[in-house]
C-alpha positions as CSV (number, residue, x, y, z in Angstrom):
1,M,0.0,0.0,0.0
2,K,1.3,3.5,-0.8
3,P,2.5,5.6,2.1
4,P,0.2,8.6,1.1
5,V,-2.8,6.3,1.7
6,L,-1.7,5.5,5.2
7,Y,-1.0,9.2,6.0
8,S,-4.4,10.2,4.6
9,L,-6.2,7.6,6.8
10,M,-4.3,8.7,9.9
11,F,-5.1,12.3,9.2
12,V,-8.8,11.6,8.6
13,S,-9.0,9.4,11.8
14,A,-7.1,11.9,14.0
15,F,-9.1,14.9,12.7
16,A,-12.4,13.1,13.1
17,S,-11.5,12.1,16.6
18,A,-10.5,15.6,17.6
19,Q,-13.6,17.1,16.1
20,N,-15.9,14.6,17.9
21,Q,-14.2,15.2,21.3
22,N,-14.4,19.0,20.8
23,A,-18.1,18.7,19.8
24,A,-18.8,16.7,22.9
25,S,-17.0,19.1,25.1
26,N,-19.0,22.0,23.8
27,D,-22.3,20.1,24.2
28,A,-22.9,20.4,20.4
29,V,-24.1,16.8,19.9
30,E,-27.8,17.7,20.1
31,D,-27.3,20.2,17.3
32,I,-25.6,17.7,15.1
33,E,-28.3,15.1,15.6
34,H,-30.9,17.5,14.1
35,I,-29.0,18.0,10.9
36,E,-30.4,15.9,8.0
37,V,-28.3,14.7,5.1
38,R,-29.0,16.7,2.0
39,Q,-29.9,14.9,-1.2
40,H,-26.8,13.5,-3.0
41,W,-27.6,13.9,-6.7
42,Q,-26.6,11.1,-9.0
43,P,-25.1,11.8,-12.4
44,F,-27.2,11.2,-15.6
45,R,-30.3,11.3,-13.5
46,G,-31.4,14.9,-13.3
47,N,-34.9,15.3,-11.8
48,V,-36.3,12.2,-13.5
49,P,-37.1,9.1,-11.3
50,L,-35.9,5.8,-12.7
51,F,-39.5,4.6,-12.8
52,E,-40.2,7.3,-15.4
53,T,-37.3,6.3,-17.7
54,P,-38.0,4.1,-20.7
55,Q,-35.9,1.1,-19.6
56,A,-36.1,-1.7,-17.1
57,V,-34.1,-1.3,-13.9
58,D,-33.1,-3.8,-11.2
59,R,-32.2,-2.4,-7.8
60,I,-30.2,-4.5,-5.4
61,N,-29.9,-2.7,-2.1
62,A,-27.7,-3.0,1.0
63,E,-30.5,-4.8,3.0
64,T,-30.6,-7.6,0.4
65,L,-26.9,-8.0,0.5
66,D,-26.9,-8.1,4.3
67,N,-29.8,-10.6,4.5
68,E,-28.2,-12.9,1.9
69,G,-24.8,-12.7,3.5
70,I,-23.3,-11.4,0.2
71,T,-19.9,-9.9,0.5
72,R,-18.8,-9.8,-3.1
73,F,-20.1,-7.6,-5.9
74,I,-20.3,-10.4,-8.5
75,D,-22.6,-12.4,-6.1
76,A,-24.9,-9.4,-5.8
77,L,-25.5,-9.5,-9.5
78,D,-27.1,-12.9,-9.2
79,F,-30.2,-11.0,-8.2
80,S,-30.5,-9.7,-11.8
81,P,-31.3,-12.6,-14.0
82,S,-30.2,-10.7,-17.1
83,I,-26.6,-11.1,-15.9
84,V,-24.5,-14.2,-16.3
85,R,-20.9,-14.7,-15.3
86,Q,-18.1,-14.8,-17.9
87,N,-14.4,-15.8,-18.0
88,N,-12.6,-13.7,-15.4
89,S,-8.9,-14.2,-16.2
90,G,-8.3,-16.9,-13.7
91,G,-10.6,-15.3,-11.1
92,M,-8.7,-12.0,-10.9
93,F,-11.5,-9.6,-11.7
94,D,-15.3,-9.4,-12.0
95,S,-16.6,-10.3,-15.5
96,F,-20.2,-10.7,-16.6
97,A,-22.6,-10.3,-19.5
98,I,-25.8,-8.3,-19.5
99,R,-28.5,-9.6,-21.9
100,G,-25.8,-11.7,-23.6
101,F,-23.3,-9.0,-24.2
102,S,-20.0,-8.6,-22.4
103,G,-16.8,-6.6,-23.2
104,D,-13.4,-8.0,-24.0
105,E,-13.0,-11.4,-22.3
106,N,-9.4,-10.5,-21.5
107,N,-10.3,-7.4,-19.5
108,P,-12.7,-6.6,-16.6
109,T,-16.3,-5.8,-17.5
110,G,-17.0,-2.1,-17.2
111,Y,-19.5,-0.5,-14.8
112,L,-20.0,2.8,-13.1
113,I,-19.4,4.0,-9.5
114,N,-21.6,7.0,-8.7
115,G,-21.8,7.6,-12.4
116,F,-18.1,7.5,-13.2
117,N,-16.8,4.8,-15.6
118,V,-14.4,2.4,-13.9
119,R,-11.4,1.6,-16.1
120,G,-8.4,-0.4,-15.0
121,Y,-8.4,-3.1,-12.3
122,S,-10.6,-3.7,-9.3
123,G,-10.0,-7.3,-8.4
124,N,-13.0,-9.0,-6.9
125,R,-14.9,-6.0,-5.6
126,G,-16.5,-6.3,-2.2
127,T,-19.9,-4.9,-1.0
128,V,-19.1,-3.2,2.3
129,N,-19.3,0.2,0.7
130,I,-22.3,-0.5,-1.5
131,E,-25.6,1.2,-0.8
132,T,-27.4,0.2,-4.0
133,V,-26.5,-1.6,-7.2
134,E,-28.6,-0.3,-10.1
135,V,-28.8,-2.6,-13.2
136,M,-30.1,-0.2,-15.8
137,K,-30.9,-2.6,-18.6
138,G,-31.3,-1.8,-22.3
139,P,-30.4,1.2,-24.4
140,G,-28.5,3.7,-22.4
141,S,-25.1,4.3,-24.1
142,A,-26.4,7.5,-25.6
143,L,-26.4,9.0,-22.1
144,Y,-23.9,7.1,-20.0
145,G,-21.3,6.6,-22.7
146,Q,-19.1,3.6,-23.5
147,G,-21.7,1.1,-22.2
148,E,-22.9,-2.3,-23.4
149,P,-26.2,-2.5,-25.3
150,G,-27.3,-5.0,-22.7
151,G,-27.3,-2.4,-20.0
152,T,-25.3,-0.4,-17.6
153,I,-24.5,-1.1,-13.9
154,N,-24.1,1.8,-11.5
155,I,-22.8,1.2,-7.9
156,I,-24.1,3.9,-5.5
157,T,-21.8,4.0,-2.5
158,K,-22.6,4.7,1.1
159,K,-22.6,8.4,2.0
160,P,-21.7,10.2,5.2
161,R,-24.4,10.8,7.8
162,F,-24.6,13.4,10.6
163,D,-25.9,11.0,13.3
164,E,-23.4,8.6,14.7
165,Q,-24.0,5.0,13.6
166,G,-22.0,2.0,12.4
167,Y,-21.2,-1.6,12.9
168,I,-18.4,-4.1,13.1
169,Q,-18.9,-7.7,11.9
170,A,-16.8,-10.8,12.1
171,T,-17.4,-13.7,9.9
172,A,-16.0,-17.2,9.8
173,G,-16.8,-20.3,7.7
174,N,-15.6,-23.5,6.1
175,F,-12.6,-23.4,3.8
176,D,-11.0,-21.3,6.6
177,K,-12.9,-18.2,5.7
178,K,-12.2,-15.2,7.9
179,L,-13.7,-11.8,7.2
180,L,-13.9,-8.5,9.2
181,E,-16.1,-5.6,8.1
182,F,-16.8,-2.2,9.6
183,D,-18.7,0.9,8.9
184,Y,-18.7,4.1,10.9
185,T,-20.2,7.5,10.2
186,N,-20.7,10.7,12.2
187,G,-21.0,14.5,12.0
188,L,-17.9,16.6,12.4
189,N,-20.0,19.8,13.0
190,R,-23.2,21.2,11.7
191,Q,-22.0,21.4,8.1
192,S,-19.8,18.4,7.6
193,A,-19.8,14.6,8.2
194,Y,-17.5,11.7,7.4
195,R,-17.8,8.0,6.9
196,L,-15.2,5.1,6.9
197,T,-16.1,1.7,5.6
198,G,-13.7,-1.2,5.2
199,S,-13.1,-4.9,5.2
200,Y,-10.2,-7.4,5.5
201,E,-10.4,-11.0,4.4
202,D,-7.9,-13.8,4.8
203,S,-9.5,-17.0,3.5
204,D,-8.7,-20.3,1.7
205,T,-11.1,-21.5,-1.0
206,Y,-12.5,-24.8,-2.2
207,R,-9.7,-24.9,-4.7
208,D,-6.4,-26.4,-3.6
209,Q,-3.6,-23.9,-3.1
210,V,-5.9,-21.0,-3.9
211,Y,-6.4,-18.4,-1.2
212,F,-7.8,-14.9,-1.0
213,K,-6.5,-11.9,0.9
214,N,-8.2,-8.6,0.5
215,L,-8.0,-5.2,2.2
216,T,-10.6,-2.5,1.3
217,L,-10.9,1.0,2.8
218,N,-13.3,3.7,1.8
219,P,-13.1,7.0,3.7
220,S,-15.5,9.7,2.6
221,F,-16.4,13.3,3.5
222,L,-19.4,15.5,3.0
223,W,-19.4,19.3,3.4
224,N,-22.7,21.2,3.2
225,I,-21.3,24.6,2.3
226,S,-24.8,26.2,2.2
227,D,-28.4,25.2,1.8
228,S,-27.8,25.0,-2.0
229,T,-24.3,23.7,-2.3
230,N,-22.4,20.7,-1.1
231,V,-19.1,19.0,-1.9
232,S,-18.3,15.3,-1.3
233,Y,-15.1,13.4,-1.5
234,E,-14.6,9.6,-1.5
235,M,-11.4,7.5,-1.5
236,E,-11.0,3.9,-2.6
237,I,-8.1,1.8,-1.4
238,L,-7.7,-1.8,-2.5
239,D,-5.0,-4.4,-1.9
240,Q,-5.8,-7.9,-3.0
241,E,-3.7,-11.1,-3.2
242,K,-4.9,-14.2,-5.0
243,P,-3.2,-16.9,-7.1
244,L,-4.3,-16.9,-10.7
245,D,-6.5,-20.0,-11.1
246,R,-7.5,-21.4,-14.5
247,G,-9.7,-24.2,-13.1
248,V,-9.8,-27.8,-14.3
249,F,-9.4,-29.5,-17.6
250,V,-12.1,-31.5,-19.3
251,L,-11.2,-34.4,-21.7
252,N,-13.6,-35.9,-24.2
253,D,-16.4,-33.6,-22.9
254,D,-16.6,-35.8,-19.8
255,L,-17.6,-33.2,-17.2
256,D,-18.3,-35.9,-14.6
257,N,-14.7,-37.0,-14.5
258,V,-13.1,-33.9,-13.1
259,E,-11.8,-33.1,-9.6
260,P,-13.3,-29.7,-8.7
261,E,-10.6,-28.9,-6.1
262,S,-7.6,-29.7,-8.3
263,F,-5.1,-26.9,-9.0
264,Y,-2.7,-27.2,-11.9
265,G,-0.6,-24.1,-11.5
266,D,2.6,-23.8,-9.5
267,V,2.5,-23.0,-5.8
268,R,5.9,-21.2,-6.2
269,D,4.3,-18.6,-8.3
270,G,2.5,-17.1,-5.3
271,A,-0.3,-14.7,-5.6
272,H,-1.2,-12.1,-8.2
273,E,-1.7,-8.7,-6.6
274,V,-4.3,-6.1,-7.5
275,K,-3.9,-2.6,-6.1
276,A,-6.1,0.4,-6.6
277,W,-6.1,3.9,-5.2
278,G,-9.0,6.1,-6.3
279,H,-10.5,9.5,-5.6
280,Q,-13.9,11.0,-6.4
281,L,-14.7,14.7,-5.8
282,V,-18.3,15.8,-6.6
283,A,-19.9,19.3,-6.2
284,N,-23.7,19.8,-6.2
285,H,-25.2,23.2,-6.5
286,A,-28.9,24.1,-6.8
287,L,-29.1,27.2,-9.0
288,N,-32.7,27.7,-8.0
289,R,-35.8,25.5,-7.3
290,D,-35.8,24.0,-10.8
291,W,-32.2,23.9,-12.0
292,H,-29.2,22.0,-10.6
293,L,-25.5,21.9,-11.5
294,L,-23.2,18.9,-10.9
295,A,-19.5,18.8,-11.3
296,G,-17.2,15.8,-10.7
297,L,-13.6,14.7,-10.9
298,Y,-12.4,11.1,-10.7
299,Y,-8.9,9.8,-10.6
300,R,-7.8,6.2,-10.2
301,D,-4.5,4.4,-10.2
302,S,-4.6,0.6,-10.4
303,S,-2.3,-2.3,-11.1
304,F,-2.4,-6.1,-11.8
305,E,0.9,-8.0,-11.2
306,G,2.0,-11.6,-10.8
307,Q,3.2,-14.8,-12.4
308,S,1.3,-18.0,-13.2
309,S,1.7,-21.5,-14.7
310,D,-1.2,-22.1,-17.0
311,T,-2.4,-25.2,-18.8
312,E,-1.3,-25.1,-22.5
313,L,-4.4,-24.8,-24.7
314,S,-2.8,-25.5,-28.1
315,D,-3.5,-29.0,-29.4
316,G,-0.1,-29.1,-31.0
317,R,1.7,-28.4,-27.8
318,Q,-0.5,-30.2,-25.2
319,L,0.7,-33.7,-24.4
320,L,-2.2,-34.5,-22.1
321,Y,-4.2,-35.7,-25.1
322,T,-1.8,-38.6,-25.7
323,D,-0.6,-39.2,-22.2
324,P,-2.9,-38.4,-19.2
325,T,0.1,-38.2,-16.9
326,I,1.7,-35.3,-18.7
327,L,0.0,-31.9,-18.5
328,S,1.8,-29.3,-20.7
329,R,1.9,-25.8,-19.2
330,Q,2.9,-22.3,-20.1
331,R,4.6,-19.9,-17.8
332,R,3.5,-16.3,-17.7
333,T,4.2,-13.0,-16.0
334,R,2.1,-9.9,-16.0
335,D,2.7,-6.3,-15.0
336,Y,-0.3,-4.1,-16.0
337,Q,-0.5,-0.5,-14.8
338,A,-3.5,1.7,-15.4
339,R,-4.2,5.4,-14.7
340,D,-7.6,7.0,-15.3
341,L,-8.7,10.6,-15.0
342,S,-12.2,11.7,-15.8
343,T,-14.3,14.9,-15.3
344,R,-18.0,15.8,-15.8
345,F,-20.1,18.9,-15.7
346,E,-23.8,18.4,-15.9
347,L,-26.8,20.8,-15.8
348,S,-30.4,19.5,-15.2
349,G,-33.7,21.1,-14.6
350,E,-37.3,21.6,-15.5
351,V,-38.7,24.2,-17.9
352,A,-42.3,24.6,-19.2
353,L,-43.0,25.6,-22.8
354,G,-46.6,26.2,-23.1
355,S,-48.4,23.2,-21.7
356,I,-45.4,20.9,-22.1
357,V,-43.0,20.3,-19.1
358,N,-39.5,19.5,-20.2
359,N,-37.1,17.7,-18.0
360,V,-33.8,18.7,-19.5
361,L,-30.4,17.2,-18.9
362,M,-27.1,18.1,-20.6
363,G,-23.5,17.6,-19.8
364,I,-19.9,17.3,-21.0
365,D,-17.4,14.8,-19.9
366,Y,-13.7,13.9,-20.6
367,Y,-11.4,11.1,-19.8
368,N,-7.7,10.4,-20.1
369,Y,-6.8,6.7,-19.7
370,H,-3.3,5.2,-19.8
371,L,-2.7,1.4,-19.8
372,D,0.9,0.0,-19.7
373,T,1.0,-3.7,-20.5
374,D,4.0,-5.9,-19.8
375,Y,3.1,-9.5,-20.6
376,R,5.8,-12.2,-20.9
377,R,5.5,-15.9,-21.6
378,W,7.3,-19.2,-22.1
379,R,5.8,-22.1,-24.1
380,T,7.0,-25.1,-26.0
381,D,7.4,-25.1,-29.8
382,W,4.5,-26.3,-31.9
383,G,4.5,-30.1,-32.2
384,S,7.2,-30.4,-29.6
385,Q,7.4,-33.3,-27.2
386,D,9.2,-31.1,-24.7
387,T,8.2,-31.9,-21.1
388,T,10.4,-29.1,-19.6
389,Y,7.5,-27.6,-17.6
390,S,4.9,-30.4,-17.7
391,I,3.5,-32.0,-14.5
392,D,1.6,-35.1,-13.6
393,P,-1.9,-33.8,-12.8
394,Q,-2.3,-36.4,-10.1
395,N,1.1,-35.9,-8.5
396,P,2.5,-32.5,-9.4
397,D,6.2,-31.8,-8.8
398,Y,6.8,-28.2,-7.6
399,T,10.6,-28.6,-7.6
400,I,11.2,-28.7,-11.4
401,P,13.1,-25.7,-12.8
402,R,10.9,-22.8,-14.0
403,P,11.8,-21.6,-17.5
404,D,12.6,-18.0,-18.2
405,V,9.9,-15.9,-19.9
406,S,10.3,-13.7,-22.9
407,P,8.3,-10.5,-23.7
408,T,5.2,-11.1,-25.7
409,T,3.3,-7.8,-25.3
410,L,5.0,-4.6,-24.2
411,T,2.6,-1.7,-25.0
412,A,1.8,1.8,-23.8
413,E,-1.7,2.8,-24.6
414,K,-3.3,6.2,-24.2
415,Q,-7.0,6.8,-24.7
416,T,-8.7,10.2,-24.5
417,G,-12.4,10.9,-25.0
418,Q,-14.5,14.0,-25.0
419,G,-18.3,13.7,-24.9
420,F,-21.3,16.0,-25.0
421,Y,-24.7,14.6,-24.1
422,A,-28.2,16.0,-23.9
423,Q,-31.6,14.6,-23.1
424,N,-35.2,15.9,-22.7
425,L,-38.1,13.9,-21.2
426,A,-41.0,16.0,-22.4
427,E,-44.3,15.6,-20.5
428,L,-46.6,15.8,-23.5
429,T,-49.8,15.1,-21.5
430,N,-50.5,14.0,-17.9
431,N,-49.9,10.4,-19.1
432,T,-47.5,10.6,-22.0
433,K,-43.8,11.4,-21.9
434,F,-41.4,11.5,-24.9
435,L,-37.7,11.1,-24.5
436,I,-35.2,12.3,-27.0
437,G,-31.4,12.4,-26.4
438,F,-28.1,12.1,-28.0
439,R,-24.4,11.8,-27.3
440,V,-21.4,12.9,-29.3
441,D,-18.1,11.2,-28.6
442,K,-14.7,12.2,-29.9
443,F,-12.3,9.3,-29.3
444,D,-8.5,9.3,-29.7
445,Q,-6.3,6.2,-29.2
446,E,-2.5,5.8,-29.4
447,I,-0.8,2.5,-28.8
448,L,3.0,2.2,-28.8
449,N,4.4,-1.3,-29.3
450,K,7.7,-1.2,-27.4
451,L,8.9,-4.4,-29.0
452,T,8.9,-3.0,-32.5
453,G,9.0,0.7,-31.7
454,L,6.0,1.2,-33.9
455,S,3.0,3.3,-32.9
456,Q,-0.6,3.1,-34.0
457,E,-3.1,5.9,-33.8
458,Q,-6.8,6.2,-34.5
459,D,-9.5,8.8,-33.8
460,Q,-13.2,8.7,-34.4
461,T,-16.2,10.9,-33.8
462,Q,-19.5,9.1,-33.1
463,F,-23.1,10.4,-32.8
464,S,-25.4,8.2,-30.7
465,P,-29.1,9.0,-30.6
466,R,-31.7,7.8,-28.1
467,L,-35.5,7.8,-28.3
468,G,-38.1,6.7,-25.9
469,L,-41.8,6.9,-25.1
470,V,-43.5,6.3,-21.7
471,Y,-47.2,6.1,-21.1
472,D,-48.5,6.1,-17.6
473,I,-51.6,3.9,-17.3
474,N,-51.9,5.2,-13.7
475,D,-49.6,6.4,-10.9
476,S,-48.3,2.8,-10.4
477,V,-48.1,1.3,-13.9
478,N,-46.6,2.4,-17.2
479,I,-45.6,1.0,-20.5
480,Y,-42.6,2.2,-22.5
481,T,-40.5,1.7,-25.6
482,S,-37.0,2.9,-26.5
483,Y,-34.3,2.9,-29.2
484,A,-30.6,3.7,-28.9
485,Q,-27.3,3.5,-30.6
486,G,-24.0,3.1,-28.7
487,F,-20.3,3.3,-29.0
488,R,-17.4,1.9,-27.0
489,P,-13.6,1.9,-27.8
490,N,-11.8,-1.5,-27.7
491,P,-8.5,-1.5,-25.9
492,G,-5.3,-3.3,-26.9
493,L,-3.9,-5.0,-30.0
494,D,-4.8,-8.3,-31.8
495,A,-2.5,-11.2,-32.4
496,D,-1.2,-9.4,-35.5
497,R,-0.5,-6.3,-33.3
498,N,-3.2,-4.1,-34.9
499,A,-5.6,-1.9,-33.0
500,F,-9.3,-2.8,-32.9
501,D,-12.1,-0.8,-34.4
502,P,-14.5,0.5,-31.7
503,E,-17.8,-1.4,-30.9
504,E,-21.0,0.0,-32.3
505,T,-24.4,-1.1,-31.1
506,V,-28.1,-0.7,-31.9
507,S,-30.8,-1.5,-29.2
508,Y,-34.6,-1.8,-29.0
509,E,-36.8,-2.4,-26.0
510,L,-40.5,-2.6,-25.2
511,G,-41.7,-3.1,-21.7
512,A,-43.9,-2.3,-18.7
513,K,-43.1,-1.4,-15.1
514,W,-45.3,-1.3,-12.0
515,Q,-44.6,-0.2,-8.4
516,N,-46.5,-0.6,-5.2
517,V,-49.6,-1.9,-7.0
518,G,-52.2,-2.6,-4.3
519,G,-49.5,-1.7,-1.8
520,R,-47.8,-5.1,-2.5
521,F,-46.6,-5.6,-6.1
522,S,-43.6,-4.1,-7.9
523,G,-41.8,-5.3,-11.0
524,S,-41.2,-5.1,-14.7
525,I,-41.4,-7.0,-18.0
526,A,-39.3,-6.3,-21.1
527,L,-38.8,-7.5,-24.6
528,F,-35.5,-6.5,-26.1
529,S,-33.3,-6.8,-29.2
530,A,-29.8,-5.6,-29.8
531,E,-26.9,-5.9,-32.2
532,K,-23.2,-5.2,-31.8
533,E,-20.4,-4.8,-34.4
534,N,-16.7,-5.4,-33.7
535,M,-17.3,-7.5,-30.5
536,L,-14.1,-9.0,-29.1
537,T,-13.6,-12.6,-28.0
538,A,-10.6,-14.5,-26.8
539,E,-8.2,-16.4,-29.0
540,P,-7.3,-19.4,-26.7
541,N,-4.1,-20.3,-28.7
542,T,-2.4,-16.9,-28.5
543,G,-4.0,-15.4,-25.4
544,F,-4.9,-12.3,-27.3
545,S,-8.4,-10.9,-28.2
546,A,-9.9,-11.1,-31.6
547,T,-13.0,-9.6,-33.4
548,L,-15.9,-12.0,-33.4
549,G,-17.8,-9.9,-35.9
550,E,-21.4,-8.9,-35.6
551,V,-23.5,-10.4,-32.8
552,E,-27.1,-10.1,-31.8
553,S,-29.3,-10.8,-28.8
554,Q,-33.1,-11.0,-28.3
555,G,-35.1,-12.0,-25.3
556,I,-37.6,-11.4,-22.6
557,E,-37.2,-10.5,-18.9
558,L,-39.5,-10.5,-15.9
559,Q,-38.9,-9.2,-12.4
560,L,-41.5,-9.3,-9.6
561,T,-41.6,-8.4,-5.9
562,T,-44.6,-9.0,-3.8
563,D,-45.4,-8.8,-0.1
564,L,-47.4,-12.0,0.6
565,T,-48.0,-10.8,4.2
566,D,-46.8,-7.9,6.3
567,N,-43.8,-10.1,7.3
568,T,-43.2,-12.2,4.2
569,R,-41.8,-11.1,0.8
570,L,-41.4,-13.1,-2.4
571,E,-39.1,-12.0,-5.2
572,L,-38.5,-13.7,-8.5
573,G,-36.7,-12.9,-11.7
574,Y,-36.4,-14.7,-15.1
575,A,-34.6,-13.9,-18.3
576,Y,-34.6,-15.7,-21.7
577,T,-31.6,-14.5,-23.7
578,D,-30.9,-15.7,-27.3
579,A,-27.4,-14.4,-27.9
580,K,-25.6,-15.5,-31.1
581,T,-23.4,-14.5,-34.0
582,A,-25.1,-12.5,-36.7
583,N,-22.7,-13.5,-39.5
584,E,-20.2,-16.1,-40.3
585,S,-16.6,-15.5,-39.3
586,I,-13.2,-17.3,-39.2
587,N,-11.2,-17.5,-36.1
588,S,-7.7,-16.5,-37.4
589,D,-5.9,-18.2,-34.5
590,W,-7.5,-21.6,-34.9
591,G,-8.6,-21.4,-38.5
592,V,-12.0,-22.5,-37.4
593,T,-15.2,-21.2,-39.0
594,I,-17.7,-19.8,-36.6
595,P,-21.1,-20.1,-38.3
596,K,-23.9,-17.5,-38.3
597,G,-26.2,-18.2,-35.4
598,A,-23.5,-19.7,-33.1
599,R,-24.1,-19.2,-29.4
600,L,-22.0,-16.7,-27.4
601,I,-19.7,-18.2,-24.8
602,N,-21.0,-18.5,-21.2
603,V,-24.4,-17.1,-22.0
604,A,-27.4,-19.1,-20.7
605,K,-30.6,-19.0,-22.7
606,N,-32.6,-19.4,-19.5
607,A,-31.7,-18.0,-16.1
608,G,-33.8,-17.0,-13.1
609,Y,-34.2,-17.0,-9.3
610,I,-36.9,-17.1,-6.6
611,S,-36.4,-15.8,-3.1
612,L,-38.5,-16.0,0.0
613,Q,-37.9,-13.7,2.9
614,H,-39.7,-13.9,6.3
615,Y,-39.4,-11.7,9.4
616,A,-40.6,-13.1,12.7
617,N,-40.5,-12.7,16.4
618,I,-39.2,-15.8,18.2
619,M,-38.8,-15.7,22.0
620,S,-39.1,-12.0,21.9
621,K,-36.2,-11.8,19.4
622,E,-36.3,-10.3,15.9
623,V,-35.6,-13.1,13.4
624,Y,-35.0,-13.2,9.7
625,L,-35.3,-16.3,7.6
626,G,-34.5,-16.5,3.9
627,A,-34.2,-19.0,1.1
628,T,-33.2,-18.5,-2.5
629,A,-33.1,-20.9,-5.5
630,R,-31.1,-19.8,-8.6
631,Y,-31.2,-21.5,-12.0
632,V,-28.7,-21.1,-14.8
633,G,-29.2,-23.0,-18.1
634,D,-26.6,-24.7,-20.2
635,R,-24.0,-22.5,-21.8
636,L,-21.4,-22.7,-24.6
637,G,-18.0,-23.3,-22.9
638,E,-15.6,-22.6,-25.8
639,T,-16.1,-20.1,-28.7
640,T,-14.3,-22.4,-31.3
641,D,-16.1,-25.6,-30.2
642,P,-19.9,-25.6,-30.5
643,D,-20.1,-29.1,-28.9
644,Y,-18.5,-28.1,-25.6
645,I,-21.5,-27.2,-23.4
646,L,-21.5,-26.5,-19.7
647,P,-24.6,-28.1,-18.1
648,S,-27.4,-26.2,-16.4
649,Y,-27.5,-26.0,-12.6
650,T,-29.7,-25.0,-9.7
651,L,-28.3,-23.6,-6.4
652,V,-30.2,-23.3,-3.2
653,N,-29.0,-20.9,-0.5
654,V,-30.5,-20.3,3.0
655,S,-29.9,-17.7,5.6
656,A,-31.0,-16.9,9.1
657,S,-30.3,-14.1,11.6
658,M,-31.4,-13.1,15.1
659,V,-31.1,-9.9,17.0
660,L,-29.9,-10.9,20.5
661,T,-29.8,-7.4,22.0
662,Q,-30.2,-3.8,20.9
663,N,-26.6,-3.9,19.6
664,L,-25.8,-7.5,19.0
665,S,-27.0,-9.9,16.3
666,V,-25.9,-13.2,14.8
667,K,-26.3,-14.7,11.3
668,V,-25.8,-18.0,9.5
669,D,-25.6,-18.4,5.7
670,I,-25.5,-21.7,3.9
671,N,-24.8,-21.7,0.1
672,N,-25.3,-24.6,-2.3
673,V,-27.3,-26.5,0.4
674,L,-27.8,-29.4,-2.0
675,D,-24.0,-29.6,-2.7
676,E,-24.6,-29.6,-6.4
677,E,-21.6,-30.0,-8.7
678,Y,-21.6,-27.3,-11.4
679,F,-19.4,-25.1,-13.6
680,E,-19.5,-21.4,-13.2
681,N,-17.8,-20.3,-16.4
682,S,-15.3,-21.4,-19.0
683,Y,-12.7,-20.0,-21.4
684,H,-11.7,-23.3,-23.0
685,K,-12.3,-27.0,-22.2
686,L,-8.9,-27.0,-20.5
687,W,-9.7,-23.8,-18.6
688,T,-13.0,-24.5,-17.0
689,M,-14.0,-23.2,-13.6
690,P,-16.0,-25.5,-11.3
691,G,-18.4,-23.9,-8.8
692,S,-18.1,-24.0,-5.0
693,P,-19.6,-27.0,-3.2
694,L,-21.7,-26.5,0.0
695,N,-20.2,-23.6,2.0
696,Y,-21.3,-21.9,5.1
697,T,-20.5,-18.9,7.3
698,A,-21.5,-17.6,10.7
699,S,-21.3,-13.9,11.6
700,V,-21.5,-11.8,14.7
701,K,-22.4,-8.1,14.3
702,Y,-22.1,-5.3,16.9
703,Q,-24.2,-2.4,15.7
704,F,-24.7,1.1,17.2
């Protein structure tokens, strides 16, 4: 961890402590308790509620995360059936697809934090600082910028409060899981407040030789300068250690004959380390009752470093196919450094023109992103019988010499982007609203190949429109339709060391939303169709990315929440997603033809969940009981082999908690109760990740 981070934390803690003691000595606590937190405006939102926007939105809040014992962001996304997990580079980052579309398989999937695009590396993000996860499905790139046509995920973080509150929670479980979380917030004086959340985990996993260490700290500060102006600052500190884990190999498509716990790397490689240090500074100013100005600055420095020993994927180099006691491996090292700076200025408000009320939003944004890639590799020659770095999968030898690696990719990439966006939701009648918006992006990319000394440059200006119509049947139910185009730059070089063309997308959606119908029912239903050009996929042989061509996805989604009684809630979600190639293409690495209509990797056609939550009073103690069943259909496990299919699975999780005293509570979570064997995702039949068997945790929380 960098020394400035420690100094910053020491300063925040010391200053907060001194201010609190001073406040107490001056009997000012009562004044602080009567200050309410002013509204923290979210970017891209303006004065329009999500319910009135022409797109389906899933909201996963902190209460759900706490009830379900969810401590990792990727697990929270299971409560949106439109999302399925993707290859995650040996478990080193969060990767997923929305409505069948993901980004580059060799890079983390993009999302927003408080409206800022996250570029670079975040490891396996935790949930201790998450207030709400918004899954804004469908066409939105014309507003948010650089998004997927399937949707945009926005994490809203916890904000400082003026009344003292917080908790500390200790969790332990099987596979030697140990996790400590804390959250504390208080007012410094009548105008300012602070918050500090964090977690530390030191756990083994169900995979042999694979452990997980993670430190997360998130200090934040809020200053209400006046009744109309506030400034907030948030810091992100991440330090994660985890061995890179490619999973198991599957021979002859025999998924039953694998050992889910087996690790085929080299214990001497140790862990990959992911570090991040981020800052967000946001200013909100109400110009008057109807107009609001938001300005934001975001800077983030992140890195991904380590070495690994990975199963060789090339048929011509893999000896396992002829001798099951010899597993050929590659040796790799990585040193990836990313720096990201972005700014935003946004004006939103309401203006009436005649009888039409216009909800106007306009803004400009800019980003400057640097990515330095140092990737080195050793592998045997094609057709070689060399066993220099091979192992017996059943009896690995960790004393064999490790070969030296040679540079494969040494690049310095710089991206800059300027955007202007505008949107108007016009209230044509009391029931009808028409949305029109657009975004203009100017994108510049320069990639220096340090191995050759050659540099490639490209620039592009893209216009992305968005249209939508919302009709309110009544105050609780509406129907909508929308259309949008999108644009997203592709990072990096292909196997021939050429830059990629940006992705371009077109999306359509038709749906209905309802909230609090009869005081009990909320939910949405949506039909969607989307197309994407220049989508990237992985080339298993080279390890680089390649353009898959044009892909398309159509489907239907349903989300429903209902209160069966005052104490019992039922939630369910379902998604049918038909994601496939829209044209025939040839994989240049393998020389394999990928036909039109081929499925996209790791995307299930059918996925859904059902969750039952019950609150009770037992022996004068508040008790929570919950059970969730999640189904994921079969999925393509390898882009170049249409016959390699990962089977469907159903997981059942249960949880229970009890409030023992005003401040103390306990909780038990059991996941995969039926101990089902399943496969979470795959990159190739020799890099397939099995899911976790039955696992459980017990937690004790002290809350004040």
